[in-house]
TIMI-2910 file (N, C-alpha, C, CB; in pm, 1 decimal, decimal comma, always signed):
<rs>
+----------+----------+----------+----------+----------+----------+----------+----------+----------+----------+----------+----------+------+
!      n_x !      n_y !      n_z !     ca_x !     ca_y !     ca_z !      c_x !      c_y !      c_z !     cb_x !     cb_y !     cb_z ! resn !
+----------+----------+----------+----------+----------+----------+----------+----------+----------+----------+----------+----------+------+
!    +85,0 !   -118,2 !     +0,0 !     +0,0 !     +0,0 !     +0,0 !    +88,7 !   +123,4 !     +0,0 !    -96,3 !     +0,5 !   +122,3 !  Met !
!    +57,0 !   +218,7 !    -83,2 !   +133,3 !   +342,5 !    -89,8 !    +75,0 !   +443,8 !     +7,5 !   +134,1 !   +399,2 !   -233,3 !  Thr !
!   +156,9 !   +540,0 !    +52,0 !   +103,9 !   +642,0 !   +141,5 !    -16,4 !   +715,9 !    +82,5 !   +212,6 !   +741,0 !   +175,6 !  Pro !
!    -29,6 !   +717,0 !    -51,0 !   -141,6 !   +783,9 !   -115,5 !   -275,4 !   +725,7 !    -70,4 !   -128,5 !   +773,6 !   -266,6 !  Lys !
!   -276,7 !   +600,0 !    -28,1 !   -400,4 !   +533,4 !     +8,4 !   -432,9 !   +543,4 !   +157,7 !   -393,1 !   +389,5 !    -31,8 !  Gln !
!   -358,6 !   +620,5 !   +232,9 !   -384,3 !   +635,6 !   +375,4 !   -507,7 !   +723,0 !   +393,5 !   -261,2 !   +696,7 !   +449,0 !  Ile !
!   -615,9 !   +664,7 !   +443,5 !   -736,3 !   +741,9 !   +473,4 !   -805,8 !   +676,8 !   +593,5 !   -832,4 !   +749,0 !   +348,6 !  Arg !
!   -745,3 !   +689,5 !   +713,2 !   -803,8 !   +624,7 !   +830,8 !   -934,7 !   +689,2 !   +875,7 !   -705,1 !   +627,3 !   +944,7 !  Pro !
!  -1021,6 !   +605,7 !   +932,5 !  -1146,8 !   +653,4 !   +989,5 !  -1117,7 !   +722,1 !  +1122,8 !  -1248,0 !   +536,4 !  +1008,1 !  Thr !
!  -1220,7 !   +778,6 !  +1183,8 !  -1204,8 !   +847,2 !  +1312,5 !  -1151,9 !   +752,0 !  +1420,9 !  -1339,0 !   +908,0 !  +1357,0 !  Lys !
!  -1209,0 !   +631,6 !  +1429,6 !  -1163,1 !   +534,8 !  +1529,7 !  -1022,6 !   +486,1 !  +1496,7 !  -1260,1 !   +415,3 !  +1538,1 !  Leu !
!   -993,7 !   +466,7 !  +1368,5 !   -858,5 !   +426,3 !  +1330,2 !   -757,4 !   +533,5 !  +1369,1 !   -851,0 !   +398,6 !  +1179,0 !  Glu !
!   -793,4 !   +660,4 !  +1351,5 !   -703,9 !   +768,6 !  +1393,9 !   -684,0 !   +769,4 !  +1544,8 !   -758,8 !   +903,3 !  +1348,6 !  Leu !
!   -789,7 !   +739,1 !  +1618,6 !   -776,5 !   +731,8 !  +1764,4 !   -677,3 !   +622,3 !  +1803,0 !   -914,2 !   +705,6 !  +1830,6 !  Ala !
!   -685,5 !   +509,4 !  +1735,7 !   -592,7 !   +398,6 !  +1762,4 !   -451,0 !   +437,7 !  +1721,6 !   -637,0 !   +270,5 !  +1687,1 !  Ile !
!   -438,0 !   +498,6 !  +1603,9 !   -305,6 !   +542,6 !  +1559,5 !   -245,8 !   +644,8 !  +1656,0 !   -314,0 !   +602,3 !  +1418,8 !  Leu !
!   -328,2 !   +734,4 !  +1708,7 !   -278,4 !   +832,0 !  +1806,2 !   -220,0 !   +763,4 !  +1928,7 !   -390,2 !   +926,9 !  +1848,4 !  Asn !
!   -284,1 !   +656,1 !  +1972,6 !   -230,1 !   +580,1 !  +2086,4 !    -93,3 !   +524,6 !  +2049,8 !   -326,5 !   +464,6 !  +2127,8 !  Val !
!    -83,1 !   +464,3 !  +1932,4 !    +44,4 !   +405,0 !  +1890,1 !   +152,2 !   +510,8 !  +1869,2 !    +25,2 !   +325,2 !  +1761,4 !  Leu !
!   +115,3 !   +627,9 !  +1817,0 !   +213,5 !   +734,8 !  +1799,0 !   +263,6 !   +787,2 !  +1933,9 !   +152,7 !   +849,7 !  +1717,0 !  Trp !
!   +173,8 !   +796,3 !  +2031,2 !   +211,8 !   +850,1 !  +2162,1 !   +279,7 !   +745,2 !  +2250,7 !    +88,9 !   +905,2 !  +2233,1 !  Gln !
!   +226,3 !   +623,6 !  +2250,8 !   +271,2 !   +519,0 !  +2341,6 !   +379,2 !   +431,0 !  +2281,2 !   +154,8 !   +434,3 !  +2383,0 !  Lys !
!   +374,9 !   +414,3 !  +2148,7 !   +463,6 !   +318,7 !  +2083,2 !   +390,8 !   +185,5 !  +2068,9 !   +596,1 !   +301,3 !  +2163,1 !  Gly !
!   +462,4 !    +80,2 !  +2030,2 !   +399,7 !    -50,2 !  +2010,4 !   +319,1 !    -92,6 !  +2132,9 !   +505,7 !   -155,5 !  +1978,7 !  Pro !
!   +201,7 !   -153,1 !  +2107,8 !   +112,6 !   -186,0 !  +2219,7 !    +24,9 !   -306,7 !  +2186,1 !    +24,1 !    -64,7 !  +2255,5 !  Ala !
!    -30,0 !   -365,2 !  +2291,9 !   -123,7 !   -476,1 !  +2277,1 !   -264,7 !   -420,5 !  +2258,5 !   -117,5 !   -571,0 !  +2400,3 !  Thr !
!   -356,6 !   -507,9 !  +2222,0 !   -497,2 !   -467,7 !  +2206,2 !   -549,2 !   -408,0 !  +2336,7 !   -585,0 !   -588,8 !  +2163,3 !  Val !
!   -521,4 !   -474,1 !  +2447,8 !   -572,2 !   -426,4 !  +2577,7 !   -513,1 !   -290,5 !  +2615,4 !   -540,7 !   -528,7 !  +2687,8 !  Arg !
!   -385,1 !   -269,2 !  +2585,8 !   -322,9 !   -139,6 !  +2616,0 !   -386,5 !    -29,0 !  +2530,1 !   -168,9 !   -145,7 !  +2591,6 !  Glu !
!   -408,1 !    -58,1 !  +2403,8 !   -472,0 !    +39,4 !  +2314,6 !   -614,0 !    +66,7 !  +2361,4 !   -472,2 !    -11,2 !  +2168,1 !  Ile !
!   -686,0 !    -41,0 !  +2394,9 !   -823,9 !    -27,5 !  +2442,2 !   -831,9 !    +60,6 !  +2565,9 !   -883,5 !   -164,7 !  +2472,4 !  His !
!   -740,7 !    +41,5 !  +2659,0 !   -742,9 !   +119,0 !  +2784,0 !   -735,6 !   +269,2 !  +2755,8 !   -626,0 !    +76,9 !  +2875,5 !  Ala !
!   -654,2 !   +309,0 !  +2660,7 !   -638,8 !   +451,3 !  +2629,1 !   -760,0 !   +503,1 !  +2551,1 !   -509,4 !   +474,8 !  +2548,2 !  Val !
!   -800,7 !   +431,7 !  +2446,9 !   -914,1 !   +475,6 !  +2365,3 !  -1040,7 !   +482,3 !  +2450,3 !   -934,9 !   +380,6 !  +2245,0 !  Val !
!  -1058,2 !   +384,2 !  +2536,9 !  -1178,2 !   +373,5 !  +2619,7 !  -1193,0 !   +490,6 !  +2717,1 !  -1175,7 !   +243,1 !  +2696,8 !  Asn !
!  -1082,6 !   +556,8 !  +2751,4 !  -1088,5 !   +672,9 !  +2841,1 !  -1168,1 !   +787,4 !  +2779,6 !   -947,4 !   +720,6 !  +2875,5 !  Glu !
!  -1150,6 !   +809,2 !  +2649,5 !  -1218,2 !   +921,5 !  +2585,6 !  -1349,4 !   +882,3 !  +2517,8 !  -1126,7 !   +984,3 !  +2484,6 !  Ser !
!  -1360,5 !   +757,5 !  +2476,3 !  -1482,8 !   +711,0 !  +2410,4 !  -1504,1 !   +565,5 !  +2448,2 !  -1474,8 !   +728,3 !  +2254,6 !  Lys !
!  -1603,1 !   +537,5 !  +2531,7 !  -1626,2 !   +398,4 !  +2571,9 !  -1640,7 !   +307,0 !  +2449,0 !  -1752,6 !   +388,7 !  +2660,6 !  Pro !
!  -1552,7 !   +208,5 !  +2443,6 !  -1544,2 !   +118,3 !  +2329,9 !  -1514,5 !    -21,6 !  +2381,3 !  -1435,7 !   +164,9 !  +2228,8 !  Thr !
!  -1578,2 !   -121,5 !  +2323,9 !  -1553,9 !   -260,3 !  +2363,7 !  -1416,1 !   -304,8 !  +2315,5 !  -1663,9 !   -353,9 !  +2307,2 !  Ala !
!  -1351,2 !   -389,1 !  +2393,5 !  -1220,0 !   -440,5 !  +2354,7 !  -1229,2 !   -517,7 !  +2222,9 !  -1162,6 !   -530,7 !  +2465,6 !  Val !
!  -1341,0 !   -586,6 !  +2199,7 !  -1358,6 !   -659,5 !  +2073,3 !  -1364,4 !   -564,0 !  +1954,0 !  -1486,5 !   -744,6 !  +2078,3 !  Asn !
!  -1417,4 !   -445,1 !  +1976,0 !  -1421,9 !   -345,0 !  +1869,2 !  -1280,6 !   -301,5 !  +1833,0 !  -1506,7 !   -222,8 !  +1911,7 !  Thr !
!  -1197,5 !   -278,8 !  +1933,9 !  -1058,2 !   -239,3 !  +1910,3 !   -984,8 !   -351,6 !  +1837,9 !   -986,6 !   -204,7 !  +2044,0 !  Ile !
!  -1006,4 !   -475,6 !  +1881,7 !   -943,8 !   -590,1 !  +1816,5 !   -984,5 !   -597,1 !  +1669,7 !   -981,6 !   -720,5 !  +1888,5 !  Leu !
!  -1112,9 !   -583,5 !  +1641,7 !  -1161,1 !   -590,4 !  +1503,8 !  -1103,8 !   -475,8 !  +1420,0 !  -1315,0 !   -586,7 !  +1500,7 !  Arg !
!  -1098,9 !   -356,5 !  +1478,5 !  -1042,1 !   -242,3 !  +1405,8 !   -894,4 !   -265,9 !  +1374,2 !  -1058,7 !   -112,6 !  +1487,7 !  Met !
!   -820,9 !   -323,1 !  +1467,8 !   -679,5 !   -351,8 !  +1443,8 !   -662,6 !   -457,2 !  +1334,3 !   -612,0 !   -399,0 !  +1573,3 !  Leu !
!   -754,1 !   -554,1 !  +1328,9 !   -750,1 !   -653,4 !  +1221,5 !   -772,7 !   -585,5 !  +1086,6 !   -856,2 !   -763,9 !  +1244,8 !  Gln !
!   -871,1 !   -495,9 !  +1080,9 !   -899,2 !   -421,8 !   +957,4 !   -779,6 !   -333,2 !   +921,6 !  -1028,3 !   -335,7 !   +972,7 !  Ile !
!   -723,2 !   -265,2 !  +1021,2 !   -609,7 !   -177,1 !   +997,0 !   -487,0 !   -255,2 !   +949,1 !   -576,0 !    -99,2 !  +1123,8 !  Met !
!   -473,8 !   -380,1 !   +995,3 !   -365,0 !   -465,9 !   +947,7 !   -386,9 !   -498,7 !   +800,3 !   -356,0 !   -596,5 !  +1032,1 !  Thr !
!   -510,9 !   -531,2 !   +763,3 !   -543,8 !   -559,7 !   +623,4 !   -521,2 !   -436,2 !   +535,8 !   -690,0 !   -607,3 !   +611,1 !  Glu !
!   -552,9 !   -318,7 !   +588,2 !   -535,3 !   -193,1 !   +514,1 !   -389,7 !   -146,2 !   +516,2 !   -625,9 !    -84,0 !   +572,7 !  Lys !
!   -306,6 !   -219,3 !   +589,3 !   -164,8 !   -188,3 !   +605,3 !   -139,2 !    -55,3 !   +675,2 !    -98,3 !   -187,1 !   +471,2 !  Glu !
!   -227,8 !    -20,1 !   +767,7 !   -206,2 !    +98,0 !   +851,2 !   -122,2 !    +62,9 !   +973,0 !   -340,4 !   +158,5 !   +895,1 !  Leu !
!   -130,1 !    -64,5 !  +1016,5 !    -52,1 !   -113,9 !  +1129,4 !    +11,2 !   -247,4 !  +1091,2 !   -140,8 !   -128,6 !  +1256,6 !  Val !
!   +112,9 !   -284,5 !  +1168,1 !   +170,3 !   -418,3 !  +1155,4 !   +148,3 !   -491,1 !  +1286,7 !   +322,7 !   -412,6 !  +1118,8 !  Thr !
!   +144,9 !   -624,1 !  +1279,5 !   +120,4 !   -706,2 !  +1398,6 !   +237,2 !   -802,0 !  +1415,4 !    -15,1 !   -784,6 !  +1387,6 !  Arg !
!   +291,5 !   -806,6 !  +1536,3 !   +398,3 !   -900,1 !  +1568,9 !   +334,5 !  -1025,9 !  +1626,7 !   +501,1 !   -837,2 !  +1669,2 !  Asp !
!   +330,9 !  -1132,3 !  +1546,3 !   +269,6 !  -1258,6 !  +1588,2 !   +365,2 !  -1349,3 !  +1664,6 !   +217,2 !  -1331,9 !  +1467,9 !  Asp !
!   +490,4 !  -1307,0 !  +1680,1 !   +589,0 !  -1392,6 !  +1746,1 !   +578,0 !  -1387,1 !  +1898,0 !   +728,8 !  -1352,8 !  +1703,8 !  Thr !
!   +499,8 !  -1293,7 !  +1949,0 !   +483,1 !  -1280,9 !  +2094,5 !   +334,9 !  -1287,3 !  +2129,4 !   +545,7 !  -1148,0 !  +2146,7 !  Val !
!   +305,8 !  -1323,5 !  +2253,1 !   +169,0 !  -1324,4 !  +2304,9 !   +165,3 !  -1237,9 !  +2428,6 !   +119,9 !  -1469,2 !  +2336,4 !  Arg !
!    +75,4 !  -1145,8 !  +2443,3 !    -20,4 !  -1104,9 !  +2341,1 !    +50,0 !  -1034,4 !  +2225,6 !   -127,3 !  -1013,2 !  +2401,8 !  Pro !
!    -16,2 !  -1032,9 !  +2111,1 !    +40,6 !   -972,0 !  +1991,4 !    +60,5 !   -821,5 !  +2011,2 !    -49,8 !   -998,4 !  +1870,0 !  Gln !
!   +163,7 !   -772,5 !  +1947,5 !   +198,0 !   -630,3 !  +1957,5 !   +168,4 !   -563,1 !  +1823,0 !   +348,9 !   -611,0 !  +1997,9 !  Ile !
!   +103,9 !   -447,2 !  +1829,0 !    +71,7 !   -369,5 !  +1709,4 !   +158,9 !   -245,0 !  +1702,9 !    -77,4 !   -330,6 !  +1707,8 !  Tyr !
!   +201,1 !   -211,2 !  +1580,1 !   +281,9 !    -91,1 !  +1554,7 !   +220,3 !    -15,6 !  +1436,9 !   +432,3 !   -128,3 !  +1525,2 !  Arg !
!   +229,7 !   +116,3 !  +1440,1 !   +182,3 !   +193,4 !  +1325,9 !   +279,0 !   +172,3 !  +1210,4 !   +169,0 !   +344,7 !  +1361,0 !  Gln !
!   +225,8 !   +172,1 !  +1089,3 !   +310,0 !   +154,3 !   +970,7 !   +368,5 !   +287,2 !   +924,5 !   +229,5 !    +90,0 !   +857,0 !  Arg !
!   +292,7 !   +394,4 !   +939,2 !   +336,7 !   +526,1 !   +896,1 !   +346,6 !   +618,4 !  +1017,0 !   +240,4 !   +584,6 !   +790,1 !  Tyr !
!   +440,5 !   +711,4 !  +1010,4 !   +456,1 !   +807,5 !  +1119,8 !   +336,3 !   +901,9 !  +1122,6 !   +588,3 !   +887,7 !  +1104,7 !  Ser !
!   +322,8 !   +971,9 !  +1233,2 !   +216,2 !  +1070,6 !  +1246,5 !   +232,5 !  +1178,1 !  +1139,6 !   +216,7 !  +1133,7 !  +1388,0 !  Gln !
!   +354,9 !  +1221,4 !  +1115,0 !   +379,1 !  +1325,6 !  +1014,7 !   +342,3 !  +1276,6 !   +875,0 !   +526,1 !  +1370,1 !  +1017,7 !  Gln !
!   +378,8 !  +1153,0 !   +839,5 !   +342,8 !  +1099,6 !   +707,8 !   +191,4 !  +1095,1 !   +690,2 !   +402,2 !   +959,1 !   +688,6 !  Gln !
!   +122,0 !  +1049,2 !   +793,3 !    -23,7 !  +1037,8 !   +786,5 !    -88,4 !  +1175,4 !   +776,3 !    -77,6 !   +963,1 !   +909,4 !  Thr !
!    -44,2 !  +1268,7 !   +859,8 !   -100,6 !  +1403,4 !   +855,4 !    -74,6 !  +1469,4 !   +720,9 !    -42,8 !  +1489,0 !   +967,8 !  Gln !
!    +45,0 !  +1454,2 !   +667,4 !    +77,5 !  +1512,5 !   +537,1 !    -13,5 !  +1456,0 !   +429,5 !   +224,7 !  +1486,8 !   +500,9 !  Thr !
!    -32,6 !  +1324,5 !   +431,3 !   -120,7 !  +1264,4 !   +331,7 !   -264,2 !  +1315,5 !   +346,3 !   -117,6 !  +1111,8 !   +343,9 !  His !
!   -313,4 !  +1321,9 !   +469,9 !   -450,7 !  +1366,9 !   +492,5 !   -470,4 !  +1511,1 !   +446,9 !   -487,0 !  +1353,7 !   +640,2 !  Leu !
!   -371,8 !  +1596,7 !   +472,1 !   -381,2 !  +1736,4 !   +429,1 !   -380,2 !  +1744,7 !   +276,7 !   -265,2 !  +1819,8 !   +488,3 !  Val !
!   -290,2 !  +1669,6 !   +212,1 !   -286,4 !  +1669,6 !    +64,7 !   -419,1 !  +1621,4 !     +7,7 !   -171,0 !  +1580,3 !    +12,7 !  Lys !
!   -474,5 !  +1517,0 !    +68,8 !   -601,9 !  +1462,0 !    +23,3 !   -713,5 !  +1565,4 !    +41,0 !   -635,7 !  +1332,1 !   +100,4 !  Asp !
!   -715,3 !  +1632,4 !   +156,1 !   -816,3 !  +1735,2 !   +182,4 !   -804,8 !  +1850,7 !    +81,9 !   -802,1 !  +1788,6 !   +326,5 !  Leu !
!   -682,7 !  +1894,3 !    +55,8 !   -662,3 !  +2003,7 !    -40,0 !   -718,7 !  +1965,4 !   -176,5 !   -511,8 !  +2038,7 !    -52,1 !  Ile !
!   -692,2 !  +1843,5 !   -219,5 !   -741,2 !  +1799,0 !   -350,1 !   -893,0 !  +1785,5 !   -352,6 !   -677,4 !  +1666,4 !   -387,5 !  Gln !
!   -948,3 !  +1718,5 !   -252,0 !  -1091,1 !  +1687,3 !   -254,4 !  -1179,4 !  +1806,4 !   -220,6 !  -1119,9 !  +1575,8 !   -158,8 !  Arg !
!  -1141,2 !  +1885,8 !   -121,9 !  -1230,2 !  +1991,8 !    -74,1 !  -1197,6 !  +2130,5 !   -129,9 !  -1225,2 !  +1996,9 !    +75,3 !  Ala !
!  -1073,5 !  +2150,6 !   -173,3 !  -1032,0 !  +2284,7 !   -216,4 !   -978,6 !  +2286,0 !   -359,0 !   -926,3 !  +2339,1 !   -122,2 !  Phe !
!  -1010,7 !  +2183,0 !   -434,9 !   -973,3 !  +2174,3 !   -576,6 !   -824,3 !  +2202,1 !   -598,1 !  -1056,6 !  +2272,5 !   -659,2 !  Asp !
!   -742,0 !  +2154,5 !   -503,7 !   -597,2 !  +2168,0 !   -516,6 !   -540,2 !  +2300,6 !   -470,7 !   -559,4 !  +2147,0 !   -656,1 !  Gly !
!   -622,1 !  +2390,4 !   -417,3 !   -574,7 !  +2523,0 !   -378,2 !   -532,5 !  +2527,1 !   -230,9 !   -683,4 !  +2627,1 !   -404,1 !  Ser !
!   -401,3 !  +2535,5 !   -210,4 !   -347,9 !  +2548,9 !    -74,0 !   -393,8 !  +2681,6 !    -14,3 !   -192,0 !  +2539,7 !    -73,6 !  Val !
!   -391,9 !  +2784,8 !    -96,6 !   -433,1 !  +2918,4 !    -51,1 !   -575,3 !  +2914,6 !     +6,8 !   -425,6 !  +3020,0 !   -168,2 !  Lys !
!   -668,1 !  +2854,4 !    -66,0 !   -806,6 !  +2847,5 !    -18,4 !   -817,7 !  +2769,0 !   +111,6 !   -895,8 !  +2784,2 !   -124,6 !  Glu !
!   -742,1 !  +2659,1 !   +123,4 !   -747,5 !  +2580,8 !   +245,9 !   -693,5 !  +2661,6 !   +364,6 !   -667,8 !  +2450,3 !   +229,3 !  Met !
!   -581,9 !  +2729,4 !   +344,0 !   -522,9 !  +2808,9 !   +452,5 !   -615,8 !  +2922,9 !   +492,4 !   -385,6 !  +2864,8 !   +410,4 !  Val !
!   -672,1 !  +2991,6 !   +393,9 !   -764,9 !  +3101,1 !   +425,3 !   -886,7 !  +3050,0 !   +501,5 !   -809,7 !  +3172,1 !   +296,6 !  Leu !
!   -940,5 !  +2936,1 !   +459,7 !  -1056,5 !  +2878,4 !   +528,6 !  -1018,2 !  +2838,3 !   +671,2 !  -1111,4 !  +2755,5 !   +450,6 !  Arg !
!   -901,9 !  +2777,6 !   +687,1 !   -856,4 !  +2737,2 !   +821,0 !   -840,1 !  +2859,3 !   +910,5 !   -723,1 !  +2659,3 !   +812,5 !  Ala !
!   -782,1 !  +2966,5 !   +857,0 !   -761,8 !  +3087,6 !   +936,8 !   -892,6 !  +3157,1 !   +970,5 !   -671,1 !  +3183,6 !   +863,4 !  Leu !
!   -994,5 !  +3137,3 !   +887,5 !  -1123,2 !  +3202,3 !   +914,2 !  -1202,3 !  +3132,2 !  +1024,9 !  -1206,4 !  +3206,4 !   +787,1 !  Ser !
!  -1160,2 !  +3014,0 !  +1063,5 !  -1235,1 !  +2939,5 !  +1165,3 !  -1199,8 !  +2980,7 !  +1307,3 !  -1210,6 !  +2792,0 !  +1149,0 !  Thr !
!  -1079,0 !  +3033,4 !  +1326,8 !  -1039,4 !  +3083,3 !  +1458,4 !   -915,4 !  +3170,4 !  +1445,4 !  -1013,4 !  +2966,5 !  +1556,2 !  Arg !
!   -902,5 !  +3264,0 !  +1536,2 !   -789,9 !  +3357,4 !  +1531,7 !   -662,2 !  +3284,4 !  +1573,8 !   -816,1 !  +3480,9 !  +1623,9 !  Lys !
!   -558,1 !  +3289,8 !  +1489,0 !   -433,0 !  +3222,7 !  +1525,7 !   -360,1 !  +3299,4 !  +1635,9 !   -341,9 !  +3208,0 !  +1402,6 !  Pro !
!   -285,2 !  +3226,6 !  +1716,3 !   -207,1 !  +3288,2 !  +1823,4 !    -86,8 !  +3361,3 !  +1762,9 !   -160,3 !  +3181,0 !  +1926,9 !  Ser !
!    -29,0 !  +3454,4 !  +1837,5 !    +91,4 !  +3522,4 !  +1788,0 !   +203,5 !  +3423,1 !  +1754,4 !   +141,2 !  +3623,5 !  +1892,1 !  Pro !
!   +214,5 !  +3316,8 !  +1831,3 !   +316,7 !  +3214,4 !  +1806,2 !   +290,8 !  +3145,7 !  +1671,8 !   +318,7 !  +3109,5 !  +1921,0 !  Lys !
!   +165,0 !  +3115,3 !  +1643,5 !   +128,9 !  +3052,2 !  +1516,0 !   +156,3 !  +3146,7 !  +1400,0 !    -19,3 !  +3010,0 !  +1516,2 !  Thr !
!   +119,8 !  +3272,8 !  +1416,6 !   +144,9 !  +3371,2 !  +1311,3 !   +294,5 !  +3385,0 !  +1283,1 !    +85,9 !  +3507,4 !  +1350,6 !  Leu !
!   +375,9 !  +3384,9 !  +1388,8 !   +521,8 !  +3394,3 !  +1371,9 !   +573,8 !  +3271,3 !  +1297,1 !   +592,8 !  +3407,7 !  +1510,2 !  Lys !
!   +524,7 !  +3152,9 !  +1332,5 !   +567,5 !  +3029,8 !  +1265,1 !   +529,1 !  +3034,3 !  +1117,1 !   +504,6 !  +2905,5 !  +1333,3 !  Ala !
!   +410,9 !  +3086,9 !  +1087,3 !   +366,9 !  +3099,7 !   +948,6 !   +455,2 !  +3199,1 !   +873,4 !   +219,3 !  +3144,0 !   +942,6 !  Met !
!   +491,8 !  +3307,9 !   +938,7 !   +577,8 !  +3408,4 !   +877,2 !   +714,5 !  +3348,6 !   +842,9 !   +594,3 !  +3529,6 !   +970,7 !  Glu !
!   +771,2 !  +3271,1 !   +934,8 !   +900,1 !  +3206,2 !   +910,8 !   +890,2 !  +3109,3 !   +793,9 !   +947,9 !  +3132,5 !  +1036,9 !  Val !
!   +781,7 !  +3032,9 !   +789,0 !   +760,8 !  +2937,2 !   +680,7 !   +747,7 !  +3008,1 !   +546,5 !   +636,5 !  +2852,7 !   +707,6 !  Leu !
!   +672,3 !  +3117,3 !   +542,6 !   +657,4 !  +3194,1 !   +419,5 !   +791,1 !  +3251,6 !   +372,3 !   +556,5 !  +3306,7 !   +439,9 !  Leu !
!   +871,6 !  +3299,6 !   +467,7 !  +1002,8 !  +3352,3 !   +432,3 !  +1091,9 !  +3242,6 !   +373,3 !  +1070,0 !  +3414,8 !   +555,3 !  Glu !
!  +1080,9 !  +3120,0 !   +427,3 !  +1157,3 !  +3006,7 !   +372,6 !  +1113,2 !  +2976,3 !   +230,3 !  +1140,4 !  +2881,4 !   +461,1 !  Glu !
!   +982,6 !  +2977,2 !   +205,9 !   +930,4 !  +2952,2 !    +71,6 !   +975,8 !  +3059,7 !    -24,8 !   +778,0 !  +2944,8 !    +73,6 !  Phe !
!   +971,7 !  +3184,9 !    +19,0 !  +1014,5 !  +3295,0 !    -67,7 !  +1162,6 !  +3282,9 !   -100,4 !   +985,9 !  +3430,9 !     -1,2 !  Glu !
!  +1241,4 !  +3241,3 !     -2,3 !  +1385,5 !  +3221,8 !    -23,9 !  +1411,8 !  +3109,9 !   -123,4 !  +1455,9 !  +3191,1 !   +108,6 !  Gly !
!  +1330,1 !  +3004,5 !   -119,7 !  +1346,1 !  +2891,0 !   -211,6 !  +1309,5 !  +2928,1 !   -354,1 !  +1260,9 !  +2773,5 !   -165,9 !  Asp !
!  +1218,8 !  +3024,0 !   -371,6 !  +1170,7 !  +3057,0 !   -505,3 !  +1260,9 !  +3160,5 !   -575,3 !  +1027,3 !  +3109,6 !   -497,1 !  Ser !
!  +1356,8 !  +3214,8 !   -503,8 !  +1446,0 !  +3315,8 !   -564,7 !  +1561,0 !  +3249,4 !   -636,7 !  +1500,6 !  +3412,5 !   -458,1 !  Lys !
+----------+----------+----------+----------+----------+----------+----------+----------+----------+----------+----------+----------+------+
</rs>
């Protein structure tokens, strides 16, 4: 599976967030964290991990018991893919429109504005 096909569901993202924060984990360890924010049956987490293994979002280590699950892609890779996908599907490929829409939803902090300014200066430097 190529990174282009990464499109996790909301529950899959919750599971991936556990793996990104905690590292490799068992079904029960993942369930304990996910269940804190959204009551979910352990069998649901197990089934989702099976689906995520088929979708190649996670890998499963069958050499140990209980089995250990690891994310296949980093948080940054997944976020980058999701943003690219959103830009294409919702904003017809326009980064400008996506950024303007994002900024219109809430006022950015001075720290965020400074980070954006630095990023823009880097882009301008690259284009010269």
